[in-house]
PDB file of the backbone (N, CA, C, O) and the ligand in Angstrom, with CONECT records:
HET     ZN  A 101       1
ATOM      1  N   VAL A   1      20.715  15.168   9.405  1.00  0.00           N
ATOM      2  CA  VAL A   1      19.264  15.144   9.590  1.00  0.00           C
ATOM      3  C   VAL A   1      18.945  14.808  11.048  1.00  0.00           C
ATOM      4  O   VAL A   1      19.427  13.805  11.574  1.00  0.00           O
ATOM      5  N   PRO A   2      18.146  15.632  11.691  1.00  0.00           N
ATOM      6  CA  PRO A   2      17.759  15.359  13.077  1.00  0.00           C
ATOM      7  C   PRO A   2      17.044  14.019  13.207  1.00  0.00           C
ATOM      8  O   PRO A   2      16.266  13.639  12.332  1.00  0.00           O
ATOM      9  N   ARG A   3      17.305  13.314  14.283  1.00  0.00           N
ATOM     10  CA  ARG A   3      16.751  11.989  14.475  1.00  0.00           C
ATOM     11  C   ARG A   3      15.223  12.028  14.577  1.00  0.00           C
ATOM     12  O   ARG A   3      14.554  11.057  14.224  1.00  0.00           O
ATOM     13  N   PHE A   4      14.681  13.125  15.050  1.00  0.00           N
ATOM     14  CA  PHE A   4      13.238  13.204  15.238  1.00  0.00           C
ATOM     15  C   PHE A   4      12.488  13.490  13.932  1.00  0.00           C
ATOM     16  O   PHE A   4      11.261  13.407  13.879  1.00  0.00           O
ATOM     17  N   TYR A   5      13.240  13.826  12.888  1.00  0.00           N
ATOM     18  CA  TYR A   5      12.576  14.128  11.637  1.00  0.00           C
ATOM     19  C   TYR A   5      12.147  12.847  10.932  1.00  0.00           C
ATOM     20  O   TYR A   5      12.985  12.047  10.518  1.00  0.00           O
ATOM     21  N   ALA A   6      10.839  12.660  10.800  1.00  0.00           N
ATOM     22  CA  ALA A   6      10.304  11.418  10.260  1.00  0.00           C
ATOM     23  C   ALA A   6      10.306  11.446   8.736  1.00  0.00           C
ATOM     24  O   ALA A   6       9.261  11.614   8.107  1.00  0.00           O
ATOM     25  N   SER A   7      11.476  11.282   8.158  1.00  0.00           N
ATOM     26  CA  SER A   7      11.599  11.451   6.720  1.00  0.00           C
ATOM     27  C   SER A   7      10.815  10.430   5.912  1.00  0.00           C
ATOM     28  O   SER A   7      10.261  10.754   4.861  1.00  0.00           O
ATOM     29  N   THR A   8      10.769   9.197   6.402  1.00  0.00           N
ATOM     30  CA  THR A   8      10.057   8.180   5.636  1.00  0.00           C
ATOM     31  C   THR A   8       8.550   8.348   5.746  1.00  0.00           C
ATOM     32  O   THR A   8       7.801   7.758   4.967  1.00  0.00           O
ATOM     33  N   GLN A   9       8.107   9.139   6.697  1.00  0.00           N
ATOM     34  CA  GLN A   9       6.678   9.270   6.946  1.00  0.00           C
ATOM     35  C   GLN A   9       6.100  10.556   6.362  1.00  0.00           C
ATOM     36  O   GLN A   9       4.906  10.823   6.495  1.00  0.00           O
ATOM     37  N   THR A  10       6.934  11.333   5.731  1.00  0.00           N
ATOM     38  CA  THR A  10       6.483  12.644   5.283  1.00  0.00           C
ATOM     39  C   THR A  10       6.391  12.727   3.761  1.00  0.00           C
ATOM     40  O   THR A  10       7.333  12.372   3.052  1.00  0.00           O
ATOM     41  N   CYS A  11       5.255  13.195   3.274  1.00  0.00           N
ATOM     42  CA  CYS A  11       5.077  13.432   1.844  1.00  0.00           C
ATOM     43  C   CYS A  11       5.910  14.647   1.448  1.00  0.00           C
ATOM     44  O   CYS A  11       5.752  15.732   2.008  1.00  0.00           O
ATOM     45  N   HIS A  12       6.791  14.454   0.484  1.00  0.00           N
ATOM     46  CA  HIS A  12       7.670  15.558   0.091  1.00  0.00           C
ATOM     47  C   HIS A  12       6.958  16.548  -0.826  1.00  0.00           C
ATOM     48  O   HIS A  12       7.505  17.600  -1.155  1.00  0.00           O
ATOM     49  N   ILE A  13       5.743  16.209  -1.235  1.00  0.00           N
ATOM     50  CA  ILE A  13       4.981  17.098  -2.117  1.00  0.00           C
ATOM     51  C   ILE A  13       4.136  18.081  -1.317  1.00  0.00           C
ATOM     52  O   ILE A  13       4.167  19.287  -1.563  1.00  0.00           O
ATOM     53  N   CYS A  14       3.374  17.549  -0.349  1.00  0.00           N
ATOM     54  CA  CYS A  14       2.487  18.435   0.411  1.00  0.00           C
ATOM     55  C   CYS A  14       2.879  18.529   1.892  1.00  0.00           C
ATOM     56  O   CYS A  14       2.321  19.344   2.627  1.00  0.00           O
ATOM     57  N   GLY A  15       3.837  17.697   2.333  1.00  0.00           N
ATOM     58  CA  GLY A  15       4.300  17.755   3.711  1.00  0.00           C
ATOM     59  C   GLY A  15       3.453  16.969   4.689  1.00  0.00           C
ATOM     60  O   GLY A  15       3.675  17.026   5.898  1.00  0.00           O
ATOM     61  N   HIS A  16       2.479  16.233   4.168  1.00  0.00           N
ATOM     62  CA  HIS A  16       1.626  15.438   5.039  1.00  0.00           C
ATOM     63  C   HIS A  16       2.417  14.323   5.706  1.00  0.00           C
ATOM     64  O   HIS A  16       3.227  13.663   5.055  1.00  0.00           O
ATOM     65  N   LYS A  17       2.189  14.105   7.013  1.00  0.00           N
ATOM     66  CA  LYS A  17       2.843  13.017   7.718  1.00  0.00           C
ATOM     67  C   LYS A  17       1.895  11.834   7.846  1.00  0.00           C
ATOM     68  O   LYS A  17       0.757  11.980   8.293  1.00  0.00           O
ATOM     69  N   GLU A  18       2.372  10.670   7.452  1.00  0.00           N
ATOM     70  CA  GLU A  18       1.579   9.442   7.487  1.00  0.00           C
ATOM     71  C   GLU A  18       2.245   8.447   8.427  1.00  0.00           C
ATOM     72  O   GLU A  18       3.108   7.681   7.999  1.00  0.00           O
ATOM     73  N   PRO A  19       1.856   8.445   9.712  1.00  0.00           N
ATOM     74  CA  PRO A  19       2.532   7.635  10.731  1.00  0.00           C
ATOM     75  C   PRO A  19       2.573   6.147  10.421  1.00  0.00           C
ATOM     76  O   PRO A  19       3.519   5.470  10.822  1.00  0.00           O
ATOM     77  N   LYS A  20       1.590   5.625   9.730  1.00  0.00           N
ATOM     78  CA  LYS A  20       1.556   4.182   9.503  1.00  0.00           C
ATOM     79  C   LYS A  20       2.680   3.703   8.576  1.00  0.00           C
ATOM     80  O   LYS A  20       2.970   2.508   8.517  1.00  0.00           O
ATOM     81  N   THR A  21       3.303   4.622   7.863  1.00  0.00           N
ATOM     82  CA  THR A  21       4.372   4.221   6.955  1.00  0.00           C
ATOM     83  C   THR A  21       5.669   3.889   7.683  1.00  0.00           C
ATOM     84  O   THR A  21       6.633   3.443   7.060  1.00  0.00           O
ATOM     85  N   LYS A  22       5.698   4.101   8.987  1.00  0.00           N
ATOM     86  CA  LYS A  22       6.917   3.772   9.721  1.00  0.00           C
ATOM     87  C   LYS A  22       7.126   2.264   9.834  1.00  0.00           C
ATOM     88  O   LYS A  22       8.222   1.812  10.166  1.00  0.00           O
ATOM     89  N   ALA A  23       6.087   1.490   9.560  1.00  0.00           N
ATOM     90  CA  ALA A  23       6.242   0.040   9.545  1.00  0.00           C
ATOM     91  C   ALA A  23       7.187  -0.365   8.420  1.00  0.00           C
ATOM     92  O   ALA A  23       7.011   0.044   7.272  1.00  0.00           O
ATOM     93  N   LEU A  24       8.181  -1.164   8.755  1.00  0.00           N
ATOM     94  CA  LEU A  24       9.204  -1.526   7.775  1.00  0.00           C
ATOM     95  C   LEU A  24       8.636  -2.362   6.636  1.00  0.00           C
ATOM     96  O   LEU A  24       9.222  -2.423   5.555  1.00  0.00           O
ATOM     97  N   SER A  25       7.513  -2.996   6.871  1.00  0.00           N
ATOM     98  CA  SER A  25       6.918  -3.834   5.838  1.00  0.00           C
ATOM     99  C   SER A  25       6.268  -3.002   4.736  1.00  0.00           C
ATOM    100  O   SER A  25       6.024  -3.497   3.636  1.00  0.00           O
ATOM    101  N   ILE A  26       5.988  -1.730   5.041  1.00  0.00           N
ATOM    102  CA  ILE A  26       5.368  -0.857   4.044  1.00  0.00           C
ATOM    103  C   ILE A  26       6.455  -0.142   3.245  1.00  0.00           C
ATOM    104  O   ILE A  26       7.161   0.720   3.769  1.00  0.00           O
ATOM    105  N   ARG A  27       6.577  -0.507   1.987  1.00  0.00           N
ATOM    106  CA  ARG A  27       7.612   0.085   1.151  1.00  0.00           C
ATOM    107  C   ARG A  27       7.037   1.192   0.257  1.00  0.00           C
ATOM    108  O   ARG A  27       7.753   2.094  -0.178  1.00  0.00           O
ATOM    109  N   LYS A  28       5.752   1.101  -0.002  1.00  0.00           N
ATOM    110  CA  LYS A  28       5.127   2.130  -0.833  1.00  0.00           C
ATOM    111  C   LYS A  28       3.824   2.564  -0.186  1.00  0.00           C
ATOM    112  O   LYS A  28       3.117   1.757   0.417  1.00  0.00           O
ATOM    113  N   TRP A  29       3.515   3.840  -0.315  1.00  0.00           N
ATOM    114  CA  TRP A  29       2.278   4.334   0.263  1.00  0.00           C
ATOM    115  C   TRP A  29       1.753   5.484  -0.579  1.00  0.00           C
ATOM    116  O   TRP A  29       2.493   6.120  -1.328  1.00  0.00           O
ATOM    117  N   THR A  30       0.457   5.735  -0.437  1.00  0.00           N
ATOM    118  CA  THR A  30      -0.160   6.826  -1.173  1.00  0.00           C
ATOM    119  C   THR A  30      -0.568   7.920  -0.202  1.00  0.00           C
ATOM    120  O   THR A  30      -1.253   7.653   0.786  1.00  0.00           O
ATOM    121  N   CYS A  31      -0.156   9.137  -0.473  1.00  0.00           N
ATOM    122  CA  CYS A  31      -0.500  10.250   0.390  1.00  0.00           C
ATOM    123  C   CYS A  31      -1.999  10.537   0.303  1.00  0.00           C
ATOM    124  O   CYS A  31      -2.519  10.741  -0.794  1.00  0.00           O
ATOM    125  N   PRO A  32      -2.703  10.557   1.439  1.00  0.00           N
ATOM    126  CA  PRO A  32      -4.140  10.803   1.440  1.00  0.00           C
ATOM    127  C   PRO A  32      -4.481  12.258   1.123  1.00  0.00           C
ATOM    128  O   PRO A  32      -5.629  12.566   0.802  1.00  0.00           O
ATOM    129  N   GLU A  33      -3.518  13.139   1.208  1.00  0.00           N
ATOM    130  CA  GLU A  33      -3.766  14.554   0.965  1.00  0.00           C
ATOM    131  C   GLU A  33      -3.659  14.907  -0.516  1.00  0.00           C
ATOM    132  O   GLU A  33      -4.560  15.525  -1.082  1.00  0.00           O
ATOM    133  N   CYS A  34      -2.542  14.506  -1.139  1.00  0.00           N
ATOM    134  CA  CYS A  34      -2.317  14.900  -2.529  1.00  0.00           C
ATOM    135  C   CYS A  34      -2.342  13.714  -3.481  1.00  0.00           C
ATOM    136  O   CYS A  34      -2.146  13.876  -4.686  1.00  0.00           O
ATOM    137  N   LYS A  35      -2.586  12.508  -2.938  1.00  0.00           N
ATOM    138  CA  LYS A  35      -2.725  11.284  -3.725  1.00  0.00           C
ATOM    139  C   LYS A  35      -1.443  10.883  -4.443  1.00  0.00           C
ATOM    140  O   LYS A  35      -1.477  10.081  -5.377  1.00  0.00           O
ATOM    141  N   ALA A  36      -0.331  11.430  -4.018  1.00  0.00           N
ATOM    142  CA  ALA A  36       0.939  11.054  -4.625  1.00  0.00           C
ATOM    143  C   ALA A  36       1.381   9.691  -4.100  1.00  0.00           C
ATOM    144  O   ALA A  36       1.196   9.388  -2.922  1.00  0.00           O
ATOM    145  N   MET A  37       1.959   8.879  -4.963  1.00  0.00           N
ATOM    146  CA  MET A  37       2.487   7.604  -4.518  1.00  0.00           C
ATOM    147  C   MET A  37       3.958   7.756  -4.156  1.00  0.00           C
ATOM    148  O   MET A  37       4.721   8.416  -4.861  1.00  0.00           O
ATOM    149  N   HIS A  38       4.344   7.131  -3.040  1.00  0.00           N
ATOM    150  CA  HIS A  38       5.712   7.252  -2.565  1.00  0.00           C
ATOM    151  C   HIS A  38       6.337   5.893  -2.306  1.00  0.00           C
ATOM    152  O   HIS A  38       5.748   5.029  -1.658  1.00  0.00           O
ATOM    153  N   ASP A  39       7.528   5.728  -2.821  1.00  0.00           N
ATOM    154  CA  ASP A  39       8.372   4.647  -2.357  1.00  0.00           C
ATOM    155  C   ASP A  39       9.081   5.176  -1.126  1.00  0.00           C
ATOM    156  O   ASP A  39       9.680   6.250  -1.167  1.00  0.00           O
ATOM    157  N   ARG A  40       9.018   4.428  -0.029  1.00  0.00           N
ATOM    158  CA  ARG A  40       9.497   5.000   1.232  1.00  0.00           C
ATOM    159  C   ARG A  40      10.986   5.354   1.195  1.00  0.00           C
ATOM    160  O   ARG A  40      11.404   6.335   1.810  1.00  0.00           O
ATOM    161  N   ASP A  41      11.784   4.566   0.481  1.00  0.00           N
ATOM    162  CA  ASP A  41      13.210   4.860   0.420  1.00  0.00           C
ATOM    163  C   ASP A  41      13.493   6.096  -0.423  1.00  0.00           C
ATOM    164  O   ASP A  41      14.311   6.937  -0.050  1.00  0.00           O
ATOM    165  N   VAL A  42      12.814   6.201  -1.557  1.00  0.00           N
ATOM    166  CA  VAL A  42      12.989   7.365  -2.420  1.00  0.00           C
ATOM    167  C   VAL A  42      12.474   8.611  -1.721  1.00  0.00           C
ATOM    168  O   VAL A  42      13.111   9.664  -1.766  1.00  0.00           O
ATOM    169  N   ASN A  43      11.326   8.493  -1.078  1.00  0.00           N
ATOM    170  CA  ASN A  43      10.744   9.626  -0.371  1.00  0.00           C
ATOM    171  C   ASN A  43      11.664  10.115   0.749  1.00  0.00           C
ATOM    172  O   ASN A  43      11.814  11.318   0.967  1.00  0.00           O
ATOM    173  N   ALA A  44      12.271   9.166   1.450  1.00  0.00           N
ATOM    174  CA  ALA A  44      13.191   9.522   2.526  1.00  0.00           C
ATOM    175  C   ALA A  44      14.403  10.257   1.974  1.00  0.00           C
ATOM    176  O   ALA A  44      14.866  11.240   2.552  1.00  0.00           O
ATOM    177  N   ALA A  45      14.909   9.766   0.851  1.00  0.00           N
ATOM    178  CA  ALA A  45      16.080  10.393   0.249  1.00  0.00           C
ATOM    179  C   ALA A  45      15.774  11.821  -0.187  1.00  0.00           C
ATOM    180  O   ALA A  45      16.586  12.725   0.012  1.00  0.00           O
ATOM    181  N   ILE A  46      14.609  12.017  -0.778  1.00  0.00           N
ATOM    182  CA  ILE A  46      14.222  13.344  -1.236  1.00  0.00           C
ATOM    183  C   ILE A  46      14.046  14.282  -0.045  1.00  0.00           C
ATOM    184  O   ILE A  46      14.482  15.432  -0.080  1.00  0.00           O
ATOM    185  N   ASN A  47      13.410  13.784   0.999  1.00  0.00           N
ATOM    186  CA  ASN A  47      13.194  14.602   2.183  1.00  0.00           C
ATOM    187  C   ASN A  47      14.496  14.949   2.886  1.00  0.00           C
ATOM    188  O   ASN A  47      14.676  16.074   3.353  1.00  0.00           O
ATOM    189  N   ILE A  48      15.393  13.992   2.962  1.00  0.00           N
ATOM    190  CA  ILE A  48      16.695  14.245   3.586  1.00  0.00           C
ATOM    191  C   ILE A  48      17.469  15.262   2.763  1.00  0.00           C
ATOM    192  O   ILE A  48      18.135  16.140   3.311  1.00  0.00           O
ATOM    193  N   LEU A  49      17.379  15.139   1.455  1.00  0.00           N
ATOM    194  CA  LEU A  49      18.075  16.055   0.563  1.00  0.00           C
ATOM    195  C   LEU A  49      17.572  17.484   0.749  1.00  0.00           C
ATOM    196  O   LEU A  49      18.365  18.413   0.900  1.00  0.00           O
ATOM    197  N   SER A  50      16.259  17.650   0.736  1.00  0.00           N
ATOM    198  CA  SER A  50      15.696  18.984   0.882  1.00  0.00           C
ATOM    199  C   SER A  50      15.924  19.532   2.278  1.00  0.00           C
ATOM    200  O   SER A  50      16.114  20.735   2.457  1.00  0.00           O
ATOM    201  N   LYS A  51      15.905  18.644   3.274  1.00  0.00           N
ATOM    202  CA  LYS A  51      16.152  19.057   4.653  1.00  0.00           C
ATOM    203  C   LYS A  51      17.612  19.468   4.819  1.00  0.00           C
ATOM    204  O   LYS A  51      17.931  20.428   5.520  1.00  0.00           O
ATOM    205  N   GLY A  52      18.489  18.714   4.155  1.00  0.00           N
ATOM    206  CA  GLY A  52      19.910  19.026   4.225  1.00  0.00           C
ATOM    207  C   GLY A  52      20.218  20.392   3.629  1.00  0.00           C
ATOM    208  O   GLY A  52      21.040  21.136   4.165  1.00  0.00           O
ATOM    209  N   LYS A  53      19.567  20.719   2.534  1.00  0.00           N
ATOM    210  CA  LYS A  53      19.771  22.017   1.901  1.00  0.00           C
ATOM    211  C   LYS A  53      19.267  23.135   2.804  1.00  0.00           C
ATOM    212  O   LYS A  53      19.833  24.228   2.838  1.00  0.00           O
ATOM    213  N   THR A  54      18.193  22.844   3.535  1.00  0.00           N
ATOM    214  CA  THR A  54      17.653  23.846   4.438  1.00  0.00           C
ATOM    215  C   THR A  54      18.610  24.091   5.603  1.00  0.00           C
ATOM    216  O   THR A  54      18.800  25.225   6.043  1.00  0.00           O
ATOM    217  N   LEU A  55      19.207  23.001   6.093  1.00  0.00           N
ATOM    218  CA  LEU A  55      20.097  23.117   7.238  1.00  0.00           C
ATOM    219  C   LEU A  55      21.457  23.672   6.836  1.00  0.00           C
ATOM    220  O   LEU A  55      22.116  24.352   7.622  1.00  0.00           O
ATOM    221  N   LEU A  56      21.876  23.375   5.595  1.00  0.00           N
ATOM    222  CA  LEU A  56      23.174  23.814   5.134  1.00  0.00           C
ATOM    223  C   LEU A  56      23.048  24.596   3.832  1.00  0.00           C
ATOM    224  O   LEU A  56      23.427  24.093   2.775  1.00  0.00           O
ATOM    225  N   PRO A  57      22.530  25.800   3.890  1.00  0.00           N
ATOM    226  CA  PRO A  57      22.280  26.577   2.672  1.00  0.00           C
ATOM    227  C   PRO A  57      23.554  26.879   1.895  1.00  0.00           C
ATOM    228  O   PRO A  57      23.500  27.087   0.683  1.00  0.00           O
ATOM    229  N   SER A  58      24.674  26.906   2.559  1.00  0.00           N
ATOM    230  CA  SER A  58      25.916  27.242   1.884  1.00  0.00           C
ATOM    231  C   SER A  58      26.382  26.131   0.945  1.00  0.00           C
ATOM    232  O   SER A  58      27.159  26.375   0.022  1.00  0.00           O
ATOM    233  N   VAL A  59      25.904  24.908   1.187  1.00  0.00           N
ATOM    234  CA  VAL A  59      26.283  23.777   0.358  1.00  0.00           C
ATOM    235  C   VAL A  59      25.594  23.852  -1.000  1.00  0.00           C
ATOM    236  O   VAL A  59      26.189  23.540  -2.031  1.00  0.00           O
ATOM    237  N   ALA A  60      24.342  24.268  -0.984  1.00  0.00           N
ATOM    238  CA  ALA A  60      23.572  24.343  -2.216  1.00  0.00           C
ATOM    239  C   ALA A  60      24.032  25.550  -3.024  1.00  0.00           C
ATOM    240  O   ALA A  60      23.509  25.801  -4.110  1.00  0.00           O
TER     241      ALA A  60
HETATM  242 ZN    ZN A 101       1.110  14.568  -0.158  1.00  0.00          ZN2+
END
């Protein structure tokens, strides 16, 4: 995963980026676009997973 990819800040449902979630104290946040609730660690894992499949299509 590229270092510049803000996985913890990105809604995996609608792709909205929420910069304030980069604060380590924020573990859960609600996407203002699609109203989905995200646990930052789970959201990061999902985003990394989907990003990884995009970067390495042969693995999937
Ligand atoms: Zn969203």
